[in-house]
N, CA, C and O atoms as a GROMACS GRO file, in nm:
protein
  404
    1MET      N    1  -2.527   0.264  -0.636
    1MET     CA    2  -2.502   0.343  -0.754
    1MET      C    3  -2.448   0.478  -0.712
    1MET      O    4  -2.464   0.519  -0.597
    2ALA      N    5  -2.386   0.547  -0.802
    2ALA     CA    6  -2.330   0.676  -0.769
    2ALA      C    7  -2.371   0.778  -0.874
    2ALA      O    8  -2.375   0.748  -0.993
    3GLU      N    9  -2.401   0.897  -0.828
    3GLU     CA   10  -2.425   1.009  -0.917
    3GLU      C   11  -2.309   1.104  -0.901
    3GLU      O   12  -2.261   1.124  -0.790
    4LEU      N   13  -2.264   1.163  -1.008
    4LEU     CA   14  -2.150   1.251  -1.003
    4LEU      C   15  -2.190   1.391  -1.043
    4LEU      O   16  -2.258   1.410  -1.144
    5HIS      N   17  -2.150   1.488  -0.965
    5HIS     CA   18  -2.185   1.627  -0.991
    5HIS      C   19  -2.064   1.716  -0.969
    5HIS      O   20  -1.979   1.686  -0.885
    6GLN      N   21  -2.056   1.823  -1.044
    6GLN     CA   22  -1.954   1.923  -1.016
    6GLN      C   23  -2.026   2.044  -0.959
    6GLN      O   24  -2.112   2.103  -1.023
    7ASP      N   25  -1.989   2.080  -0.837
    7ASP     CA   26  -2.050   2.194  -0.771
    7ASP      C   27  -1.993   2.322  -0.831
    7ASP      O   28  -1.873   2.329  -0.861
    8ARG      N   29  -2.078   2.423  -0.848
    8ARG     CA   30  -2.029   2.551  -0.898
    8ARG      C   31  -1.952   2.626  -0.789
    8ARG      O   32  -1.851   2.690  -0.816
    9LYS      N   33  -2.002   2.616  -0.666
    9LYS     CA   34  -1.934   2.678  -0.553
    9LYS      C   35  -1.893   2.568  -0.458
    9LYS      O   36  -1.968   2.472  -0.440
   10PRO      N   37  -1.776   2.579  -0.395
   10PRO     CA   38  -1.736   2.475  -0.301
   10PRO      C   39  -1.823   2.479  -0.177
   10PRO      O   40  -1.864   2.587  -0.134
   11PRO      N   41  -1.854   2.363  -0.118
   11PRO     CA   42  -1.928   2.362   0.008
   11PRO      C   43  -1.844   2.423   0.119
   11PRO      O   44  -1.724   2.444   0.102
   12LEU      N   45  -1.906   2.453   0.232
   12LEU     CA   46  -1.832   2.513   0.342
   12LEU      C   47  -1.714   2.427   0.384
   12LEU      O   48  -1.604   2.479   0.403
   13ASN      N   49  -1.735   2.298   0.399
   13ASN     CA   50  -1.628   2.207   0.433
   13ASN      C   51  -1.592   2.132   0.305
   13ASN      O   52  -1.662   2.038   0.266
   14THR      N   53  -1.484   2.172   0.240
   14THR     CA   54  -1.449   2.114   0.110
   14THR      C   55  -1.365   1.989   0.123
   14THR      O   56  -1.326   1.931   0.022
   15GLY      N   57  -1.337   1.945   0.245
   15GLY     CA   58  -1.260   1.823   0.261
   15GLY      C   59  -1.123   1.833   0.197
   15GLY      O   60  -1.072   1.734   0.145
   16GLY      N   61  -1.063   1.949   0.202
   16GLY     CA   62  -0.930   1.965   0.147
   16GLY      C   63  -0.927   2.043   0.016
   16GLY      O   64  -0.819   2.080  -0.030
   17ALA      N   65  -1.043   2.070  -0.044
   17ALA     CA   66  -1.043   2.147  -0.167
   17ALA      C   67  -1.006   2.291  -0.135
   17ALA      O   68  -1.035   2.340  -0.026
   18ILE      N   69  -0.943   2.356  -0.226
   18ILE     CA   70  -0.897   2.494  -0.206
   18ILE      C   71  -1.016   2.588  -0.217
   18ILE      O   72  -1.097   2.576  -0.309
   19GLN      N   73  -1.027   2.681  -0.123
   19GLN     CA   74  -1.136   2.777  -0.123
   19GLN      C   75  -1.136   2.853  -0.254
   19GLN      O   76  -1.031   2.891  -0.305
   20GLY      N   77  -1.255   2.875  -0.308
   20GLY     CA   78  -1.269   2.950  -0.431
   20GLY      C   79  -1.259   2.863  -0.555
   20GLY      O   80  -1.294   2.909  -0.664
   21LYS      N   81  -1.214   2.741  -0.543
   21LYS     CA   82  -1.204   2.647  -0.656
   21LYS      C   83  -1.325   2.555  -0.651
   21LYS      O   84  -1.379   2.527  -0.543
   22SER      N   85  -1.367   2.508  -0.766
   22SER     CA   86  -1.480   2.414  -0.766
   22SER      C   87  -1.432   2.278  -0.718
   22SER      O   88  -1.318   2.239  -0.742
   23ALA      N   89  -1.520   2.208  -0.651
   23ALA     CA   90  -1.488   2.076  -0.598
   23ALA      C   91  -1.580   1.974  -0.661
   23ALA      O   92  -1.695   2.005  -0.692
   24LYS      N   93  -1.532   1.854  -0.679
   24LYS     CA   94  -1.614   1.745  -0.730
   24LYS      C   95  -1.673   1.672  -0.610
   24LYS      O   96  -1.612   1.668  -0.503
   25SER      N   97  -1.790   1.614  -0.627
   25SER     CA   98  -1.854   1.538  -0.521
   25SER      C   99  -1.901   1.405  -0.576
   25SER      O  100  -1.938   1.394  -0.693
   26ILE      N  101  -1.898   1.305  -0.493
   26ILE     CA  102  -1.953   1.176  -0.527
   26ILE      C  103  -2.078   1.157  -0.443
   26ILE      O  104  -2.072   1.164  -0.320
   27HIS      N  105  -2.190   1.132  -0.509
   27HIS     CA  106  -2.316   1.108  -0.440
   27HIS      C  107  -2.346   0.960  -0.453
   27HIS      O  108  -2.356   0.908  -0.564
   28THR      N  109  -2.360   0.891  -0.341
   28THR     CA  110  -2.389   0.748  -0.346
   28THR      C  111  -2.526   0.721  -0.286
   28THR      O  112  -2.572   0.792  -0.196
   29TYR      N  113  -2.591   0.617  -0.338
   29TYR     CA  114  -2.716   0.572  -0.279
   29TYR      C  115  -2.730   0.423  -0.302
   29TYR      O  116  -2.669   0.367  -0.393
   30ASN      N  117  -2.811   0.360  -0.220
   30ASN     CA  118  -2.834   0.216  -0.227
   30ASN      C  119  -2.950   0.191  -0.322
   30ASN      O  120  -3.064   0.223  -0.290
   31ALA      N  121  -2.922   0.133  -0.438
   31ALA     CA  122  -3.025   0.108  -0.539
   31ALA      C  123  -3.117  -0.007  -0.500
   31ALA      O  124  -3.226  -0.020  -0.556
   32TYR      N  125  -3.076  -0.089  -0.406
   32TYR     CA  126  -3.156  -0.204  -0.366
   32TYR      C  127  -3.270  -0.167  -0.274
   32TYR      O  128  -3.368  -0.241  -0.263
   33ASN      N  129  -3.259  -0.054  -0.207
   33ASN     CA  130  -3.361  -0.016  -0.111
   33ASN      C  131  -3.389   0.133  -0.129
   33ASN      O  132  -3.355   0.214  -0.042
   34LEU      N  133  -3.451   0.169  -0.239
   34LEU     CA  134  -3.471   0.310  -0.271
   34LEU      C  135  -3.564   0.381  -0.174
   34LEU      O  136  -3.556   0.503  -0.159
   35SER      N  137  -3.653   0.307  -0.107
   35SER     CA  138  -3.744   0.372  -0.013
   35SER      C  139  -3.668   0.423   0.110
   35SER      O  140  -3.716   0.514   0.178
   36MET      N  141  -3.551   0.366   0.140
   36MET     CA  142  -3.473   0.409   0.255
   36MET      C  143  -3.330   0.444   0.212
   36MET      O  144  -3.235   0.421   0.286
   37SER      N  145  -3.317   0.500   0.093
   37SER     CA  146  -3.183   0.528   0.041
   37SER      C  147  -3.119   0.645   0.115
   37SER      O  148  -3.187   0.736   0.164
   38ALA      N  149  -2.988   0.641   0.122
   38ALA     CA  150  -2.912   0.747   0.185
   38ALA      C  151  -2.813   0.801   0.083
   38ALA      O  152  -2.732   0.725   0.030
   39VAL      N  153  -2.818   0.928   0.055
   39VAL     CA  154  -2.725   0.990  -0.038
   39VAL      C  155  -2.623   1.067   0.044
   39VAL      O  156  -2.659   1.149   0.128
   40LYS      N  157  -2.498   1.040   0.018
   40LYS     CA  158  -2.390   1.108   0.090
   40LYS      C  159  -2.301   1.178  -0.012
   40LYS      O  160  -2.278   1.128  -0.122
   41ARG      N  161  -2.252   1.293   0.025
   41ARG     CA  162  -2.162   1.369  -0.062
   41ARG      C  163  -2.022   1.364  -0.006
   41ARG      O  164  -2.002   1.380   0.115
   42ILE      N  165  -1.926   1.341  -0.093
   42ILE     CA  166  -1.786   1.339  -0.054
   42ILE      C  167  -1.713   1.438  -0.146
   42ILE      O  168  -1.683   1.404  -0.260
   43PRO      N  169  -1.684   1.558  -0.098
   43PRO     CA  170  -1.612   1.654  -0.183
   43PRO      C  171  -1.469   1.606  -0.208
   43PRO      O  172  -1.400   1.566  -0.114
   44VAL      N  173  -1.426   1.611  -0.332
   44VAL     CA  174  -1.290   1.575  -0.368
   44VAL      C  175  -1.235   1.678  -0.466
   44VAL      O  176  -1.310   1.747  -0.535
   45THR      N  177  -1.105   1.688  -0.470
   45THR     CA  178  -1.042   1.783  -0.562
   45THR      C  179  -1.046   1.727  -0.704
   45THR      O  180  -1.069   1.607  -0.722
   46GLU      N  181  -1.025   1.811  -0.802
   46GLU     CA  182  -1.027   1.770  -0.942
   46GLU      C  183  -0.927   1.658  -0.972
   46GLU      O  184  -0.964   1.562  -1.040
   47PRO      N  185  -0.802   1.666  -0.923
   47PRO     CA  186  -0.708   1.555  -0.951
   47PRO      C  187  -0.754   1.421  -0.894
   47PRO      O  188  -0.738   1.317  -0.958
   48VAL      N  189  -0.812   1.422  -0.773
   48VAL     CA  190  -0.862   1.299  -0.712
   48VAL      C  191  -0.980   1.247  -0.794
   48VAL      O  192  -0.991   1.127  -0.816
   49TRP      N  193  -1.066   1.337  -0.837
   49TRP     CA  194  -1.180   1.300  -0.920
   49TRP      C  195  -1.134   1.226  -1.046
   49TRP      O  196  -1.189   1.121  -1.082
   50LYS      N  197  -1.034   1.281  -1.112
   50LYS     CA  198  -0.983   1.221  -1.235
   50LYS      C  199  -0.919   1.085  -1.206
   50LYS      O  200  -0.939   0.990  -1.282
   51ASP      N  201  -0.843   1.076  -1.098
   51ASP     CA  202  -0.781   0.948  -1.061
   51ASP      C  203  -0.886   0.840  -1.035
   51ASP      O  204  -0.871   0.726  -1.080
   52LEU      N  205  -0.992   0.876  -0.963
   52LEU     CA  206  -1.099   0.780  -0.936
   52LEU      C  207  -1.166   0.735  -1.066
   52LEU      O  208  -1.194   0.616  -1.085
   53ALA      N  209  -1.191   0.830  -1.156
   53ALA     CA  210  -1.254   0.796  -1.283
   53ALA      C  211  -1.167   0.700  -1.364
   53ALA      O  212  -1.219   0.609  -1.429
   54GLU      N  213  -1.036   0.719  -1.360
   54GLU     CA  214  -0.943   0.632  -1.433
   54GLU      C  215  -0.932   0.494  -1.369
   54GLU      O  216  -0.902   0.397  -1.438
   55MET      N  217  -0.957   0.483  -1.240
   55MET     CA  218  -0.946   0.356  -1.169
   55MET      C  219  -1.067   0.266  -1.190
   55MET      O  220  -1.058   0.144  -1.173
   56ARG      N  221  -1.180   0.324  -1.227
   56ARG     CA  222  -1.302   0.247  -1.245
   56ARG      C  223  -1.291   0.151  -1.362
   56ARG      O  224  -1.233   0.184  -1.465
   57SER      N  225  -1.348   0.033  -1.346
   57SER     CA  226  -1.361  -0.063  -1.455
   57SER      C  227  -1.486  -0.026  -1.534
   57SER      O  228  -1.571   0.049  -1.486
   58ALA      N  229  -1.496  -0.078  -1.656
   58ALA     CA  230  -1.615  -0.052  -1.737
   58ALA      C  231  -1.739  -0.103  -1.663
   58ALA      O  232  -1.744  -0.218  -1.621
   59GLY      N  233  -1.838  -0.016  -1.647
   59GLY     CA  234  -1.962  -0.053  -1.580
   59GLY      C  235  -1.956  -0.050  -1.429
   59GLY      O  236  -2.057  -0.073  -1.363
   60GLN      N  237  -1.840  -0.024  -1.373
   60GLN     CA  238  -1.826  -0.022  -1.227
   60GLN      C  239  -1.876   0.111  -1.172
   60GLN      O  240  -1.844   0.217  -1.226
   61THR      N  241  -1.954   0.106  -1.066
   61THR     CA  242  -2.004   0.228  -1.003
   61THR      C  243  -1.897   0.283  -0.908
   61THR      O  244  -1.805   0.211  -0.868
   62TYR      N  245  -1.910   0.410  -0.874
   62TYR     CA  246  -1.817   0.469  -0.777
   62TYR      C  247  -1.834   0.402  -0.641
   62TYR      O  248  -1.737   0.386  -0.568
   63THR      N  249  -1.957   0.363  -0.606
   63THR     CA  250  -1.979   0.293  -0.480
   63THR      C  251  -1.901   0.163  -0.478
   63THR      O  252  -1.834   0.131  -0.380
   64ASP      N  253  -1.908   0.087  -0.589
   64ASP     CA  254  -1.834  -0.039  -0.598
   64ASP      C  255  -1.684  -0.016  -0.591
   64ASP      O  256  -1.612  -0.090  -0.524
   65LEU      N  257  -1.636   0.088  -0.660
   65LEU     CA  258  -1.494   0.120  -0.658
   65LEU      C  259  -1.448   0.154  -0.517
   65LEU      O  260  -1.346   0.104  -0.471
   66LEU      N  261  -1.523   0.240  -0.449
   66LEU     CA  262  -1.486   0.279  -0.313
   66LEU      C  263  -1.493   0.160  -0.217
   66LEU      O  264  -1.406   0.146  -0.131
   67ALA      N  265  -1.594   0.075  -0.232
   67ALA     CA  266  -1.605  -0.044  -0.147
   67ALA      C  267  -1.485  -0.136  -0.169
   67ALA      O  268  -1.431  -0.192  -0.073
   68GLU      N  269  -1.443  -0.152  -0.293
   68GLU     CA  270  -1.326  -0.234  -0.326
   68GLU      C  271  -1.199  -0.175  -0.264
   68GLU      O  272  -1.116  -0.248  -0.210
   69MET      N  273  -1.186  -0.044  -0.272
   69MET     CA  274  -1.069   0.024  -0.214
   69MET      C  275  -1.067   0.008  -0.062
   69MET      O  276  -0.961  -0.012  -0.003
   70ILE      N  277  -1.183   0.018   0.001
   70ILE     CA  278  -1.192   0.003   0.146
   70ILE      C  279  -1.154  -0.139   0.187
   70ILE      O  280  -1.078  -0.158   0.282
   71GLU      N  281  -1.205  -0.237   0.114
   71GLU     CA  282  -1.173  -0.377   0.145
   71GLU      C  283  -1.024  -0.404   0.129
   71GLU      O  284  -0.963  -0.472   0.212
   72ASP      N  285  -0.964  -0.351   0.023
   72ASP     CA  286  -0.819  -0.366   0.003
   72ASP      C  287  -0.741  -0.304   0.119
   72ASP      O  288  -0.643  -0.362   0.166
   73ARG      N  289  -0.784  -0.188   0.163
   73ARG     CA  290  -0.716  -0.119   0.273
   73ARG      C  291  -0.726  -0.199   0.402
   73ARG      O  292  -0.629  -0.210   0.477
   74LYS      N  293  -0.844  -0.256   0.429
   74LYS     CA  294  -0.863  -0.339   0.549
   74LYS      C  295  -0.771  -0.460   0.546
   74LYS      O  296  -0.712  -0.496   0.647
   75LYS      N  297  -0.758  -0.524   0.430
   75LYS     CA  298  -0.670  -0.641   0.416
   75LYS      C  299  -0.525  -0.602   0.441
   75LYS      O  300  -0.453  -0.673   0.511
   76ARG      N  301  -0.482  -0.489   0.384
   76ARG     CA  302  -0.344  -0.442   0.406
   76ARG      C  303  -0.317  -0.416   0.553
   76ARG      O  304  -0.211  -0.452   0.604
   77ARG      N  305  -0.412  -0.352   0.622
   77ARG     CA  306  -0.395  -0.325   0.766
   77ARG      C  307  -0.384  -0.454   0.845
   77ARG      O  308  -0.300  -0.464   0.935
   78LEU      N  309  -0.466  -0.552   0.813
   78LEU     CA  310  -0.461  -0.681   0.881
   78LEU      C  311  -0.326  -0.748   0.856
   78LEU      O  312  -0.265  -0.800   0.950
   79GLU      N  313  -0.280  -0.747   0.732
   79GLU     CA  314  -0.150  -0.806   0.700
   79GLU      C  315  -0.037  -0.736   0.777
   79GLU      O  316   0.055  -0.802   0.826
   80GLU      N  317  -0.043  -0.604   0.786
   80GLU     CA  318   0.058  -0.528   0.861
   80GLU      C  319   0.054  -0.566   1.009
   80GLU      O  320   0.159  -0.585   1.071
   81ASP      N  321  -0.065  -0.577   1.065
   81ASP     CA  322  -0.079  -0.614   1.206
   81ASP      C  323  -0.024  -0.754   1.232
   81ASP      O  324   0.044  -0.777   1.332
   82VAL      N  325  -0.053  -0.848   1.142
   82VAL     CA  326  -0.003  -0.985   1.156
   82VAL      C  327   0.150  -0.986   1.151
   82VAL      O  328   0.214  -1.054   1.230
   83ARG      N  329   0.208  -0.910   1.058
   83ARG     CA  330   0.355  -0.902   1.050
   83ARG      C  331   0.415  -0.845   1.178
   83ARG      O  332   0.516  -0.895   1.227
   84LYS      N  333   0.352  -0.740   1.233
   84LYS     CA  334   0.401  -0.681   1.357
   84LYS      C  335   0.396  -0.782   1.471
   84LYS      O  336   0.493  -0.797   1.546
   85TRP      N  337   0.283  -0.851   1.485
   85TRP     CA  338   0.268  -0.948   1.594
   85TRP      C  339   0.360  -1.067   1.573
   85TRP      O  340   0.413  -1.121   1.670
   86SER      N  341   0.378  -1.110   1.450
   86SER     CA  342   0.465  -1.225   1.421
   86SER      C  343   0.610  -1.195   1.451
   86SER      O  344   0.687  -1.285   1.485
   87SER      N  345   0.649  -1.070   1.438
   87SER     CA  346   0.789  -1.034   1.460
   87SER      C  347   0.823  -1.014   1.608
   87SER      O  348   0.940  -1.000   1.643
   88ARG      N  349   0.722  -1.013   1.695
   88ARG     CA  350   0.749  -0.995   1.839
   88ARG      C  351   0.808  -1.122   1.897
   88ARG      O  352   0.777  -1.233   1.852
   89LYS      N  353   0.891  -1.105   1.995
   89LYS     CA  354   0.955  -1.219   2.062
   89LYS      C  355   0.859  -1.280   2.163
   89LYS      O  356   0.773  -1.211   2.218
   90LYS      N  357   0.874  -1.409   2.185
   90LYS     CA  358   0.785  -1.481   2.278
   90LYS      C  359   0.785  -1.418   2.417
   90LYS      O  360   0.682  -1.418   2.485
   91LYS      N  361   0.898  -1.365   2.460
   91LYS     CA  362   0.907  -1.307   2.595
   91LYS      C  363   0.819  -1.183   2.609
   91LYS      O  364   0.788  -1.142   2.721
   92ASP      N  365   0.778  -1.124   2.497
   92ASP     CA  366   0.692  -1.005   2.501
   92ASP      C  367   0.546  -1.040   2.531
   92ASP      O  368   0.467  -0.953   2.567
   93TYR      N  369   0.511  -1.168   2.518
   93TYR     CA  370   0.374  -1.211   2.540
   93TYR      C  371   0.351  -1.244   2.687
   93TYR      O  372   0.442  -1.284   2.759
   94VAL      N  373   0.226  -1.227   2.729
   94VAL     CA  374   0.186  -1.260   2.866
   94VAL      C  375   0.078  -1.366   2.856
   94VAL      O  376  -0.017  -1.351   2.778
   95SER      N  377   0.090  -1.470   2.934
   95SER     CA  378  -0.010  -1.577   2.935
   95SER      C  379  -0.142  -1.523   2.986
   95SER      O  380  -0.144  -1.440   3.078
   96LEU      N  381  -0.251  -1.568   2.929
   96LEU     CA  382  -0.383  -1.523   2.974
   96LEU      C  383  -0.407  -1.557   3.120
   96LEU      O  384  -0.477  -1.484   3.189
   97SER      N  385  -0.349  -1.668   3.167
   97SER     CA  386  -0.367  -1.704   3.308
   97SER      C  387  -0.296  -1.607   3.402
   97SER      O  388  -0.330  -1.601   3.520
   98GLU      N  389  -0.200  -1.532   3.352
   98GLU     CA  390  -0.128  -1.436   3.434
   98GLU      C  391  -0.200  -1.302   3.444
   98GLU      O  392  -0.166  -1.219   3.528
   99ILE      N  393  -0.298  -1.280   3.359
   99ILE     CA  394  -0.371  -1.152   3.357
   99ILE      C  395  -0.480  -1.157   3.462
   99ILE      O  396  -0.559  -1.251   3.468
  100ARG      N  397  -0.483  -1.054   3.545
  100ARG     CA  398  -0.587  -1.043   3.650
  100ARG      C  399  -0.672  -0.920   3.622
  100ARG      O  400  -0.624  -0.820   3.568
  101ASP      N  401  -0.798  -0.928   3.659
  101ASP     CA  402  -0.890  -0.813   3.640
  101ASP      C  403  -0.857  -0.701   3.733
  101ASP      O  404  -0.923  -0.597   3.730
   0.00000   0.00000   0.00000
C-alpha cells in the first residue's frame, strides 16, 4: 500500500526537486507483514506526482503501479538485449570450448 504526503519543506536530497519548492513523496509499506513493514520515501516533483496519479487504475496502489512499471522496464531491457545479440554475426561469437580460465 502507499501513503501520499506533500512535504511543506523539501528534504535535503530532493531527488531532482528544485530547492525551495515543495516536493511530493510516495511512502510505501508492505501491508502483508505489518510487523516488519518498511516505509520508504521517494521525493518527486509536482509534474511527476500528477503523471503518476493519472497513470493509476481505479483502486491501484502506488506500490502496484511502480511494480508494474518496473516489470515493464525489465521486459523492455530484455527485449533490447535479445535484439542486440540476435543482430550479431556468428563470427563475433566464441565457442565455450575455446575459452580458457
